[in-house]
C-alpha positions as CSV (number, residue, x, y, z in Angstrom):
1,X,47.7,-29.1,22.2
2,X,44.1,-28.8,21.0
3,X,43.6,-26.3,18.2
4,X,40.3,-24.4,18.1
5,X,38.4,-24.6,14.8
6,X,37.6,-21.3,13.3
7,X,34.3,-21.0,11.4
8,X,34.3,-18.5,8.6
9,X,31.2,-17.1,6.9
10,X,31.7,-19.2,3.8
11,X,31.8,-22.3,6.0
12,X,28.1,-21.8,7.0
13,X,25.5,-24.0,5.2
14,X,23.2,-22.3,2.7
15,X,20.2,-22.8,4.9
16,X,21.8,-20.8,7.7
17,X,22.8,-18.0,5.3
18,X,19.3,-17.8,4.0
19,X,18.0,-17.7,7.6
20,X,20.3,-14.7,8.3
21,X,18.9,-13.0,5.2
22,X,15.4,-13.1,6.7
23,X,16.5,-10.4,9.1
24,X,17.9,-8.2,6.4
25,X,16.4,-6.2,3.5
26,X,17.4,-6.9,-0.1
27,X,19.9,-4.0,-0.2
28,X,21.7,-5.2,2.9
29,X,21.8,-8.7,1.5
30,X,23.3,-7.6,-1.8
31,X,25.7,-5.2,-0.2
32,X,26.9,-7.8,2.3
33,X,27.1,-10.9,0.2
34,X,27.6,-9.8,-3.5
35,X,30.9,-9.9,-5.2
36,X,32.5,-12.2,-2.6
37,X,32.6,-15.5,-4.3
38,X,30.6,-17.6,-6.8
39,X,29.0,-19.8,-4.1
40,X,27.6,-16.8,-2.1
41,X,26.4,-15.1,-5.3
42,X,24.5,-18.2,-6.3
43,X,23.0,-18.6,-2.7
44,X,21.5,-15.1,-2.7
45,X,20.5,-15.1,-6.4
46,X,16.8,-15.2,-5.5
47,X,17.2,-11.7,-3.9
48,X,18.5,-10.1,-7.1
49,X,15.5,-10.9,-9.3
50,X,13.6,-7.8,-8.3
51,X,15.6,-4.6,-7.3
52,X,14.0,-1.4,-5.8
53,X,16.5,1.4,-6.6
54,X,14.6,3.8,-4.3
55,X,15.7,2.1,-1.1
56,X,19.4,2.2,-1.9
57,X,21.1,4.7,0.4
58,X,23.0,7.5,-1.1
59,X,26.2,6.3,0.5
60,X,25.9,3.0,-1.5
61,X,24.8,4.3,-4.9
62,X,28.3,4.3,-6.4
63,X,29.0,0.7,-5.1
64,X,25.8,-0.5,-6.6
65,X,26.4,1.3,-9.9
66,X,30.0,0.2,-10.3
67,X,30.1,-3.2,-8.6
68,X,26.9,-4.9,-7.4
69,X,24.5,-4.3,-10.3
70,X,27.0,-5.2,-13.0
71,X,27.7,-8.4,-11.1
72,X,24.0,-9.5,-10.7
73,X,22.7,-7.9,-14.0
74,X,22.2,-11.3,-15.7
75,X,19.8,-12.3,-12.9
76,X,17.7,-9.1,-12.7
77,X,14.2,-9.5,-14.1
78,X,12.4,-6.6,-12.6
79,X,13.5,-3.0,-11.6
80,X,11.6,-0.5,-9.5
81,X,13.0,2.7,-10.8
82,X,14.0,5.8,-8.9
83,X,11.8,8.8,-9.6
84,X,15.0,10.9,-9.5
85,X,16.6,9.8,-12.7
86,X,19.7,12.0,-12.0
87,X,20.2,10.5,-8.6
88,X,20.6,7.0,-10.0
89,X,22.0,7.3,-13.6
90,X,21.7,3.6,-14.4
91,X,22.3,2.1,-17.8
92,X,19.6,-0.4,-18.5
93,X,21.4,-2.1,-21.4
94,X,23.4,-4.1,-18.9
95,X,20.2,-6.0,-17.9
96,X,19.8,-8.5,-20.8
97,X,17.0,-10.4,-19.1
98,X,15.0,-7.5,-17.8
99,X,11.3,-8.1,-18.3
100,X,9.6,-5.6,-16.0
101,X,10.1,-1.9,-15.2
102,X,8.2,-0.4,-12.3
103,X,8.0,3.4,-11.9
104,X,6.6,5.0,-8.8
105,X,5.4,8.4,-10.3
106,X,7.4,9.4,-13.3
107,X,7.8,7.7,-16.6
108,X,10.5,7.7,-19.2
109,X,10.4,6.1,-22.7
110,X,14.2,5.8,-22.5
111,X,13.9,2.8,-20.3
112,X,11.6,0.6,-22.3
113,X,13.9,-1.6,-24.5
114,X,11.8,-4.7,-25.2
115,X,10.0,-4.7,-21.9
116,X,7.1,-7.1,-21.4
117,X,5.7,-5.5,-18.3
118,X,5.4,-1.8,-17.2
119,X,4.0,-0.6,-13.9
120,X,3.5,3.0,-12.6
121,X,2.2,3.2,-9.1
122,X,0.9,6.8,-8.7
123,X,0.5,8.5,-12.0
124,X,0.4,12.4,-11.6
125,X,-2.5,14.1,-13.3
126,X,-0.3,16.1,-15.7
127,X,1.1,13.0,-17.5
128,X,-2.1,10.9,-17.6
129,X,-3.2,11.9,-21.1
130,X,0.3,11.4,-22.5
131,X,0.5,7.9,-21.0
132,X,-2.9,7.0,-22.5
133,X,-1.7,8.2,-25.9
134,X,1.6,6.3,-25.5
135,X,0.0,3.0,-24.5
136,X,-3.4,3.0,-26.2
137,X,-2.9,5.1,-29.3
138,X,0.4,3.8,-30.7
139,X,1.7,0.5,-31.8
140,X,5.3,1.0,-30.7
141,X,5.0,-1.4,-27.6
142,X,4.6,-4.6,-29.5
143,X,6.3,-6.7,-26.8
144,X,4.3,-5.3,-24.0
145,X,2.0,-7.9,-22.5
146,X,1.3,-6.6,-19.0
147,X,0.5,-3.0,-18.0
148,X,-0.3,-1.5,-14.6
149,X,-1.4,2.2,-14.4
150,X,-2.6,3.4,-11.0
151,X,-3.7,6.9,-10.2
152,X,-5.5,8.7,-7.3
153,X,-7.6,10.6,-9.8
154,X,-8.4,7.8,-12.3
155,X,-7.8,7.6,-16.0
156,X,-10.3,8.7,-18.6
157,X,-10.4,7.8,-22.3
158,X,-12.7,10.6,-23.4
159,X,-11.7,12.6,-26.5
160,X,-8.7,10.4,-27.3
161,X,-8.3,8.5,-30.6
162,X,-7.7,4.9,-29.5
163,X,-6.4,1.8,-31.4
164,X,-7.5,-1.8,-30.8
165,X,-4.9,-3.4,-28.7
166,X,-4.1,-6.9,-29.8
167,X,-1.1,-7.6,-27.5
168,X,-2.1,-6.6,-24.0
169,X,-3.0,-9.7,-22.0
170,X,-2.9,-8.4,-18.5
171,X,-4.1,-4.9,-17.4
172,X,-4.5,-3.3,-14.0
173,X,-5.8,0.3,-14.1
174,X,-7.8,2.9,-12.1
175,X,-10.6,4.5,-14.0
176,X,-12.5,7.7,-13.4
177,X,-16.0,6.4,-13.9
178,X,-18.1,3.7,-15.6
179,X,-18.1,5.4,-19.0
180,X,-14.4,4.8,-19.1
181,X,-14.9,1.2,-18.3
182,X,-17.0,0.5,-21.4
183,X,-14.5,2.5,-23.6
184,X,-11.7,0.3,-22.2
185,X,-13.6,-3.0,-22.6
186,X,-14.2,-2.4,-26.2
187,X,-10.6,-1.4,-26.7
188,X,-9.3,-4.6,-25.1
189,X,-11.9,-7.1,-26.4
190,X,-9.6,-8.9,-28.8
191,X,-6.7,-9.7,-26.5
192,X,-7.3,-9.3,-22.8
193,X,-7.0,-12.4,-20.5
194,X,-6.6,-10.8,-17.1
195,X,-8.3,-7.5,-16.2
196,X,-8.1,-5.7,-12.8
197,X,-10.3,-2.6,-12.7
198,X,-10.7,0.0,-9.9
199,X,-13.4,2.6,-10.6
200,X,-13.1,5.7,-8.4
201,X,-16.3,7.7,-9.1
202,X,-19.9,7.3,-10.2
203,X,-21.3,7.6,-13.7
204,X,-23.9,6.1,-16.0
205,X,-23.4,2.4,-16.3
206,X,-24.3,1.6,-19.9
207,X,-22.5,0.9,-23.2
208,X,-22.0,4.0,-25.2
209,X,-24.1,4.5,-28.4
210,X,-21.0,4.8,-30.6
211,X,-20.4,1.1,-30.1
212,X,-22.9,-0.7,-32.4
213,X,-21.5,-4.2,-32.0
214,X,-22.1,-6.3,-28.8
215,X,-19.3,-6.4,-26.3
216,X,-17.6,-9.8,-26.2
217,X,-14.3,-10.5,-24.4
218,X,-13.7,-14.1,-25.5
219,X,-10.2,-14.5,-24.1
220,X,-11.0,-13.0,-20.7
221,X,-10.4,-15.5,-17.9
222,X,-9.8,-13.4,-14.8
223,X,-11.8,-10.3,-13.9
224,X,-11.5,-8.2,-10.8
225,X,-13.7,-5.2,-10.3
226,X,-13.4,-2.7,-7.4
227,X,-15.6,0.3,-6.9
228,X,-15.0,3.0,-4.4
229,X,-18.0,5.3,-4.9
230,X,-21.1,4.1,-3.2
231,X,-23.7,2.5,-5.5
232,X,-21.4,2.9,-8.5
233,X,-22.8,-0.3,-10.1
234,X,-26.1,-2.0,-9.2
235,X,-26.1,-5.7,-8.7
236,X,-28.3,-6.4,-11.7
237,X,-26.2,-4.2,-13.9
238,X,-23.0,-6.1,-13.0
239,X,-24.8,-9.4,-13.5
240,X,-25.9,-8.4,-17.1
241,X,-22.5,-7.2,-18.1
242,X,-20.7,-10.4,-17.0
243,X,-23.3,-12.8,-18.4
244,X,-23.6,-11.0,-21.7
245,X,-19.9,-10.2,-22.3
246,X,-17.6,-12.6,-20.4
247,X,-18.7,-16.0,-21.8
248,X,-15.6,-17.9,-20.7
249,X,-14.8,-16.2,-17.3
250,X,-13.1,-18.6,-14.9
251,X,-12.1,-16.3,-12.0
252,X,-14.4,-13.5,-10.8
253,X,-13.6,-11.1,-8.0
254,X,-15.7,-8.1,-6.7
255,X,-15.1,-5.4,-4.2
256,X,-17.7,-2.7,-3.7
257,X,-19.4,-0.2,-1.3
258,X,-23.2,-0.3,-1.8
259,X,-26.7,0.2,-0.5
260,X,-28.1,-2.4,-2.9
261,X,-29.3,-5.3,-0.7
262,X,-28.9,-7.8,-3.6
263,X,-25.1,-7.7,-3.0
264,X,-25.5,-9.4,0.5
265,X,-28.1,-11.9,-0.7
266,X,-26.6,-15.4,-1.3
267,X,-29.6,-16.5,-3.3
268,X,-29.2,-13.6,-5.8
269,X,-25.5,-14.5,-6.1
270,X,-26.3,-18.2,-6.5
271,X,-28.7,-17.6,-9.4
272,X,-26.2,-15.3,-11.1
273,X,-23.1,-17.5,-10.7
274,X,-24.9,-20.7,-11.9
275,X,-25.1,-19.0,-15.4
276,X,-21.3,-18.8,-15.7
277,X,-20.5,-22.3,-17.0
278,X,-16.7,-22.0,-16.8
279,X,-16.4,-20.3,-13.4
280,X,-13.9,-22.0,-11.1
281,X,-13.3,-19.5,-8.4
282,X,-15.3,-16.6,-7.0
283,X,-14.5,-14.1,-4.3
284,X,-15.9,-10.8,-3.0
285,X,-15.7,-8.1,-0.3
286,X,-18.9,-6.1,0.2
287,X,-19.3,-3.1,2.4
288,X,-23.1,-2.7,2.7
289,X,-24.4,0.6,4.2
290,X,-28.0,0.5,5.5
291,X,-30.3,3.1,7.0
292,X,-31.3,2.3,10.6
293,X,-35.0,1.7,11.2
294,X,-35.9,1.2,14.8
295,X,-38.8,-1.1,13.6
296,X,-36.3,-3.5,11.8
297,X,-35.0,-6.5,13.6
298,X,-31.2,-6.6,12.9
299,X,-31.0,-10.2,14.1
300,X,-33.6,-11.3,11.5
301,X,-31.6,-9.5,8.8
302,X,-28.4,-11.3,9.8
303,X,-30.0,-14.7,10.1
304,X,-31.4,-14.4,6.5
305,X,-28.0,-13.4,5.2
306,X,-26.3,-16.4,6.9
307,X,-28.9,-18.8,5.6
308,X,-28.8,-17.5,2.1
309,X,-25.1,-18.3,1.9
310,X,-25.6,-21.8,3.5
311,X,-27.3,-23.6,0.7
312,X,-26.0,-26.7,-1.0
313,X,-24.6,-24.6,-3.8
314,X,-22.4,-22.6,-1.4
315,X,-21.4,-25.2,1.1
316,X,-21.2,-28.5,-0.8
317,X,-21.2,-27.9,-4.6
318,X,-18.7,-25.0,-4.7
319,X,-17.3,-25.0,-1.1
320,X,-17.3,-21.2,-1.0
321,X,-17.7,-19.8,2.5
322,X,-18.4,-16.3,3.8
323,X,-17.8,-14.3,7.0
324,X,-19.6,-11.1,8.0
325,X,-19.9,-8.6,10.8
326,X,-22.0,-5.5,11.4
327,X,-21.2,-2.1,13.0
328,X,-24.8,-2.1,14.3
329,X,-25.1,-2.6,18.1
330,X,-28.2,-2.4,20.2
331,X,-27.5,0.5,22.5
332,X,-30.0,1.8,25.0
333,X,-30.2,5.5,24.1
334,X,-31.7,6.2,27.5
335,X,-28.6,4.9,29.2
336,X,-26.9,7.9,30.8
337,X,-23.5,6.2,30.6
338,X,-23.7,5.7,26.8
339,X,-21.0,7.7,25.1
340,X,-21.6,6.5,21.5
341,X,-23.9,8.8,19.5
342,X,-26.5,6.9,17.5
343,X,-25.9,7.2,13.8
344,X,-28.5,7.2,11.0
345,X,-26.6,4.6,9.0
346,X,-24.6,1.5,9.9
347,X,-22.4,-0.9,7.8
348,X,-22.3,-4.6,7.3
349,X,-19.1,-6.1,6.1
350,X,-19.3,-9.4,4.1
351,X,-16.5,-11.3,2.4
352,X,-15.5,-14.7,1.2
353,X,-12.9,-16.6,3.2
354,X,-10.1,-16.8,3.4
355,X,-10.1,-13.1,2.8
356,X,-8.8,-12.9,-0.9
357,X,-7.3,-9.4,-1.1
358,X,-4.0,-7.9,0.0
359,X,-5.6,-4.6,1.3
360,X,-8.3,-4.6,4.0
361,X,-10.3,-1.9,5.7
362,X,-11.5,-3.0,9.2
363,X,-13.4,-1.5,12.1
364,X,-13.6,-2.1,15.8
365,X,-16.4,-4.7,15.3
366,X,-14.2,-7.2,13.4
367,X,-14.0,-9.0,16.7
368,X,-17.7,-9.9,16.3
369,X,-18.0,-12.1,13.3
370,X,-20.3,-14.8,12.0
371,X,-19.4,-17.4,9.3
372,X,-20.8,-20.2,7.3
373,X,-17.8,-22.4,8.3
374,X,-16.1,-23.0,11.6
375,X,-13.0,-24.9,10.4
376,X,-10.8,-21.9,9.5
377,X,-8.5,-20.6,12.2
378,X,-8.4,-16.9,12.5
379,X,-4.9,-16.7,11.0
380,X,-6.1,-18.7,8.0
381,X,-8.9,-16.2,7.3
382,X,-6.6,-13.2,6.9
383,X,-3.5,-14.9,5.6
384,X,-3.6,-12.9,2.3
385,X,-3.8,-9.5,3.9
386,X,-0.6,-7.4,3.6
387,X,-2.0,-3.9,4.2
388,X,-4.4,-3.3,7.0
389,X,-6.2,-0.1,7.6
390,X,-7.9,-0.3,11.0
391,X,-10.6,2.3,12.0
392,X,-11.3,2.4,15.7
393,X,-14.2,4.8,15.1
394,X,-13.3,6.6,18.4
395,X,-14.8,3.7,20.4
396,X,-12.6,2.7,23.4
397,X,-11.1,-0.8,23.0
398,X,-9.4,-2.8,25.7
399,X,-5.7,-3.6,25.3
400,X,-6.2,-7.4,25.1
401,X,-9.0,-7.0,22.5
402,X,-6.7,-4.9,20.3
403,X,-3.9,-7.5,20.6
404,X,-6.2,-10.4,19.8
405,X,-7.4,-8.5,16.8
406,X,-4.0,-7.7,15.4
407,X,-2.8,-11.2,16.1
408,X,-5.2,-12.3,13.3
409,X,-3.0,-10.3,10.8
410,X,0.5,-11.8,11.5
411,X,1.6,-11.5,7.9
412,X,0.9,-7.8,7.2
413,X,3.6,-5.6,5.9
414,X,1.7,-2.3,6.5
415,X,-0.5,-1.2,9.4
416,X,-2.5,2.0,9.6
417,X,-4.4,2.8,12.8
418,X,-7.0,5.6,12.8
419,X,-9.4,7.0,15.4
420,X,-8.1,4.6,17.9
421,X,-8.9,5.1,21.6
422,X,-7.3,2.5,23.9
423,X,-8.8,1.5,27.3
424,X,-5.7,1.2,29.5
425,X,-7.7,-0.1,32.5
426,X,-6.6,-3.7,31.8
427,X,-3.1,-5.2,31.5
428,X,-1.6,-6.6,28.4
429,X,-0.3,-10.2,28.6
430,X,2.4,-9.7,25.9
431,X,3.4,-6.8,23.7
432,X,2.0,-6.7,20.2
433,X,4.5,-8.2,17.8
434,X,4.0,-8.2,14.0
435,X,7.3,-9.6,12.7
436,X,6.7,-8.9,9.0
437,X,5.6,-5.3,9.5
438,X,7.5,-2.9,7.3
439,X,5.4,0.3,7.7
440,X,3.4,1.6,10.8
441,X,1.2,4.6,10.6
442,X,-0.9,6.1,13.4
443,X,-3.3,8.9,12.9
444,X,-4.4,11.0,15.8
445,X,-7.5,13.2,15.6
446,X,-7.6,14.2,19.2
447,X,-4.5,15.9,20.7
448,X,-5.5,14.9,24.2
449,X,-5.4,11.2,23.4
450,X,-2.2,9.5,22.6
451,X,-1.2,5.9,22.0
452,X,1.5,4.4,24.2
453,X,3.9,3.1,21.6
454,X,5.4,0.7,24.1
455,X,2.4,-1.5,23.4
456,X,4.3,-2.6,20.4
457,X,7.4,-4.7,20.6
458,X,9.2,-2.5,18.1
459,X,12.7,-3.8,18.8
460,X,11.6,-7.3,17.7
461,X,10.0,-6.1,14.4
462,X,13.0,-6.8,12.3
463,X,11.5,-5.5,9.1
464,X,10.0,-2.3,10.4
465,X,11.7,0.6,8.5
466,X,9.0,3.2,8.2
467,X,7.0,4.8,11.1
468,X,4.6,7.7,10.9
469,X,3.1,8.8,14.3
470,X,2.0,12.0,16.1
471,X,4.9,13.5,18.0
472,X,2.9,13.1,21.3
473,X,3.2,9.3,20.9
474,X,7.0,9.5,21.4
475,X,8.1,8.7,25.0
476,X,11.6,9.0,26.6
477,X,11.9,5.2,27.0
478,X,10.6,4.3,23.5
479,X,12.9,1.7,21.9
480,X,12.8,2.4,18.2
481,X,13.8,-0.4,15.8
482,X,17.5,-0.1,15.0
483,X,16.9,-0.6,11.3
484,X,14.4,2.3,11.1
485,X,15.0,4.3,7.9
486,X,12.0,6.7,7.6
487,X,10.4,8.5,10.5
488,X,7.5,10.9,10.0
489,X,6.3,13.0,13.0
490,X,2.9,14.8,12.7
491,X,1.4,17.5,14.9
492,X,4.9,18.6,16.1
493,X,4.7,21.2,18.9
494,X,8.1,20.5,20.4
495,X,11.1,21.5,18.2
496,X,13.6,19.6,20.3
497,X,14.8,16.6,18.2
498,X,17.9,15.6,20.2
499,X,16.5,12.0,20.4
500,X,17.3,11.5,16.7
501,X,20.8,10.2,17.5
502,X,19.1,7.0,18.8
503,X,17.9,6.3,15.2
504,X,21.3,5.4,13.9
505,X,20.2,4.2,10.5
506,X,17.6,6.9,9.8
507,X,17.8,8.2,6.2
508,X,14.6,10.2,5.9
509,X,12.9,12.4,8.5
510,X,9.7,14.3,7.8
511,X,8.2,16.8,10.3
512,X,4.8,18.5,10.4
513,X,5.7,21.6,12.4
514,X,3.2,24.0,13.9
515,X,3.6,27.8,13.6
516,X,6.1,27.6,10.8
517,X,6.0,31.4,10.3
518,X,7.3,31.8,13.8
519,X,10.3,29.6,13.0
520,X,11.2,31.9,10.1
521,X,11.8,34.8,12.4
522,X,15.4,36.1,12.9
523,X,16.4,34.9,9.5
524,X,15.1,31.4,10.2
525,X,17.5,30.8,13.2
526,X,15.2,28.2,14.8
527,X,15.0,26.2,11.5
528,X,18.8,26.4,11.2
529,X,19.1,25.0,14.7
530,X,16.7,22.1,13.9
531,X,18.7,21.3,10.7
532,X,22.0,21.4,12.5
533,X,20.8,19.2,15.4
534,X,19.4,16.5,13.1
535,X,22.3,16.3,10.7
536,X,24.9,16.5,13.4
537,X,23.2,13.6,15.2
538,X,23.1,11.5,12.0
539,X,26.3,12.6,10.5
540,X,27.0,9.6,8.4
541,X,23.5,8.4,7.3
542,X,21.0,11.1,7.2
543,X,19.9,12.0,3.6
544,X,16.7,14.0,3.6
545,X,14.9,16.2,6.1
546,X,11.4,17.4,4.9
547,X,9.7,20.2,6.8
548,X,6.0,20.4,5.9
549,X,4.9,24.1,5.9
550,X,1.4,24.5,4.5
551,X,0.2,28.1,4.6
552,X,3.6,29.6,5.3
553,X,4.6,33.0,4.0
554,X,5.9,32.1,0.5
555,X,8.1,35.2,0.1
556,X,9.9,34.5,3.4
557,X,10.3,30.9,2.5
558,X,11.9,31.7,-0.8
559,X,14.3,34.1,0.9
560,X,15.3,31.4,3.4
561,X,15.8,28.8,0.6
562,X,18.1,31.2,-1.3
563,X,20.1,32.3,1.7
564,X,20.6,28.7,2.9
565,X,21.9,27.5,-0.5
566,X,24.3,30.4,-0.7
567,X,25.9,29.3,2.6
568,X,26.5,25.8,1.2
569,X,26.5,24.2,4.6
570,X,27.7,20.5,5.0
571,X,26.8,19.6,1.4
572,X,23.2,20.4,2.1
573,X,20.7,21.9,-0.4
574,X,17.3,23.4,0.3
575,X,14.3,23.0,-2.0
576,X,11.0,24.7,-1.4
577,X,8.1,23.5,-3.5
578,X,5.2,25.5,-2.1
579,X,4.2,22.8,0.4
580,X,7.4,21.7,2.1
581,X,11.0,22.7,2.6
582,X,13.3,19.8,1.8
583,X,16.9,19.7,3.0
584,X,18.8,17.2,0.8
585,X,22.3,16.0,1.3
586,X,24.2,15.8,-2.0
587,X,26.0,12.7,-3.3
588,X,29.3,14.6,-3.0
589,X,29.1,14.3,0.8
590,X,29.2,10.5,0.7
591,X,31.9,10.5,-2.0
592,X,34.2,12.6,0.1
593,X,33.3,10.6,3.3
594,X,34.3,7.3,1.6
């Protein structure tokens, strides 16, 4: 009698286990394979180096606190901390090898220990000054080597007593304007080796009179400068700063929006870069805006650009290549079928290849490119891009053209589509499939135009866990990815959300509801029905429902919040912050469920 062999999970080879992990996120991997045996713990050890506490579901928090994190603590090097410190009361003293702490918005000195690296993604305005004083006016962070401070508003160093920093080697920061840049450069001149600067607004570009000594950053080897405000820094100003102050620079990276023609002139760049004796690598992304002159020949302009970056210096000595495209098109304005309104300005996009940055803004014309090299495949050009913002500029694009365009960005994690109008007159050979996509956002500026979400092969996008779309894009036969955790619906006119039961792993739902005051009538009966429908359909998983309610009657909203919390329904709590009503499920629900 032949006996059938039974294969157990632990009998699988490491390579197959790691292949399985490709279809899971880190939390699923740690929850499924941790604390089983020594061999499995060793196999998945690479997934425990960096832990994002924010993506741990409420129902698993106790398991992570009591079992998983203590088990993997020796291997954890980096933590992305939860902004809700009470939600995840973690004890950092268990992580003996922790080197990096990453906050999303808030910051707490209690979690520093001997940290070598601190990151804060979106620093609120109200704590910016305190952070500047903490990091740039005290000497208590002697082990801190790497610091990242990002803000939508930009940091300023005005009217703050600063100390020379001798230990910061790597800094990434958003600044308000150019004045703050010079303040910072003098502050860091003794120690900085890598500097990543994003300047948000305009301002005078000159060294302040209070600094009498010349600016010299002798240890600086890597410098990245990004400017958002048009014409924030003129080409000749940038050239003078780098040549005068960055003697030993090896890696130079520039992103800017400008009307200065020198930025798109390869000969100007060549003369500049030849003066940097130690330069090994150079990259840029230039968005050049130019005024349309009917007497100018755009073809002559583009030919000069291409030739200026095709000299021996670019092609043979340095082997640095560029690609560019323009939004300018020769449209016959007398053509009665023309639907595109002529603009006074157009843009020309120019970048080194392969495209060096993780974020990219693109327009409909990216399909029409010219380059100084033909050897790169389209996928090689954009292999570094992880976050793509694609602006369709309300110009109809054929299905196959859209697919061909997105196929160039197969490695992106996040995709945002804006002002996109699709021409459905042609058929699509295959659905759009971006296997690494984690976040999909679609903006809709015209309620009469919707995107058929079935263009995307969502069910095969195994990493897709966040979707933000207008409600009109939902269809009855839309197959949402099973692993979807966050769904944001904008422009909601229909308050029927029975379909939520299909999203079996949904944790967070955010709704932009129209006519919110009407929903508050009859003691908020309609809102109560929405809440009950959503939480009944996701009885075991659903954590947070956020109802956006800008302009709503504040008094009525406060009354509803108070009455809802008095009823204490299904372990749900309501929090109104002036902009949204958040219904949050408490940890007690999951404690009693388990």
